[in-house]
Steps between C-alpha positions, in 0.01 A plus 500: 500500500444444872146572614477799730385444856335844505408697192343846495314602185434870457451546874441856614403678817297824522272674745178658387422859589163681548581714197497187281872534455727239655843483657706251300759331726610216268461518121397181319798268549609151389736315734587140593689309770657174384640214713867509584547873497540791741324803361579844642259794454643851525340836445486858636270589783139507388555258208275238655753226586311377809166533325623276217635249753163487676317435174742225393473330842124511508477746795342769277264467208601683178272773373543350156677209331556157645755311711548129435639227726634220274274642224188492718336819628656570841164558667377152403787287639691437823836678464815427697679827576645680804603858559787641706434866584732787578369521859554176693121472577548239776254435779682636809303277737607181321834323515712456191374150454137608545544781249637258240222251573227762465438458122500120535249523783280719280514228235383238755827306516519270799715615792767231469555560126506878526751484784729266303481717186552822695806367685649378176459837324636688804813285477518577129503876550744489788264536795553164662492554876281810490162322475394602850612864472266789455541762219607773746800286592629490143703739285349643184681249282379207709146629495514516120630144498185406691305676227681293237433177695129581537476565123693185406336256742188480280726388213399773251547449134571874468663703779409872477723746686413869538824684577590240765846642584429874502427522875833332587846649543741459212703206637192303616330552166812386313520182716130417442531553127795262487319241709183522290700455182684199646174338608355558151801371308523187714122448463472485876183709504178356364417758237512514121533873442571820695355842417668781690402868504797722581626853466864389518654470155805299616278266699307422181815435296649287777195273543282498190499287188260752344438869573192705425513881532178700525434859397229700668190723433361242449717194584623323186787271401801697377732201458488123570823307443699194601805584710729241347780523761623178660476457879671594724501856360789744542385852586824641365487333161447712188192305400336545845571874498364532145171345601476717811564807282242387241227457766595826663459675161162342442380600847617860492447592131141423398538641150792276409484124458857376443575158361566221754881455520619203302716253693727211405381157620743536791332826602768740368373820344500535121583860417227664290651706225194724470561799724253781586626824353363699789498380856165537672510807723339423838237762578663653811579855598853614592373609839368153566832347399686731743257418778536123445880527515485695824281228654730221385798684654306492829481120450884496491494516124357150450158347537242261353271685263188312611583558865563866421149524345350352815694735725382802298144365473539526117348278243790318337367606159540868598855455631643286219503780234704724730740205568528438124573862431772516766654182359486632144686812604770300678393616849393153619593141445218241513579136550276216608237739632756699704595863429836653578590863452801573275767761579343716226160458663635590842668810365179607323285449811736689729573798269346848496231570241725655234751215529217248480389654169853473370531137604157411359590669170818297469326171592204568265714584197719192564221245549196628312522490118194712445629787714837486322323522165281797599800688638715432190226597259449831681869579496530415131200705385574859398206636703548240778140392494351164388128412461355237732363306203853408388558287814143374512551349155817316614345374820183389320703232319554321827217593742121530490357845430408546868838378629682714243339809650575387854864431413541849357327657802741321732800608282374863513470482879856358540651738238345810656618398849851436368494830303584313182219674319170672543163420334256750365161334546316754284720448198584136584873562452813413690729801569847544645458706821742776405341547155135516602472877430673457164269215407197712592620787280556259207148367547358855501687579181369193325146596589524856374 
């Protein structure tokens, strides 16, 4: 087994409080970075991605546990790492060449050597001819290239990248990803491993040999797996889509940990015969679904979900359940991070309230097994009522106790809105709306 360059052993991060309690940011975590791999770290906002990066790179000391550099405590040895940040963080008063030379100058490298090394790395990242330019003269993509050059000129063994493409427009980011991957595969850059923090699922699947997904409150590893797809990777392949869907599920459904999709050696998806009996209902309200559809119509019916979250100043974790719900009901199509409204979704968003209820009822009974079962059970019962416990028992076979309750609460919310049924909270029973008075009289008779 190849020795890890960096190995974290039960590292954690917490902040003490005057009350003797503490805020736990990262739970005790084991993690390693091996030579020859690109590792991508994903996680929802607040899961501690950047905090973990800083501990692994030696910028921040763990509150507990240890980080090792080639099996030696990281605080006892000279480590060779560089970091590329989301913001370009260039010195505006220095030229491109002087910015790249800065870390070499800090290391005491002689002027002639640092100039030669800097010019060489500028050529490598496509900035030949811009050595005398100042940052203000460059586009965002070119400034980030300077950031790459400055990080690579010190010849790091591990290159850390903290959301390096998120401040760039879509096309520029795509070009830089492709160029980075080409440099890595051709071994043009002097680094043994890359560790990239990202919020972009497709970016991780495109670049990484290994993907780690964090959960939050506190940050902890939900899944850590090898990607197993050959390069170059096809976004439209079934295997690529399956991995994106898997990560999407892990990120948005904290109570479910699905199995990593199994792939053939050529990257094709192997169909798993085990199917969930119940789909996971996203915890979103019908009003939120309608509001999201109206907003997407204003974006000409098509937009990038992450860009939409930024435009609305939403946390992506808060928006994704609403997107999932709209997709489940057939109102949205989601592909490669883009959302497109369907004809059914447009009709629903643009209809009057009563028509919306009718359309929601049809979509819910078609796409949601649990709602179909509740409705059929009520119609088949003589008194048209069914106890809550009946459905709790069925859901409990698949979900945790807490999630079972949340699933039923969401189903009740959707069913009430669609006028499929009503729910008597006092008696914990489902009731068909038109038979509520009859059910109440039956209950009174049984008590007398």
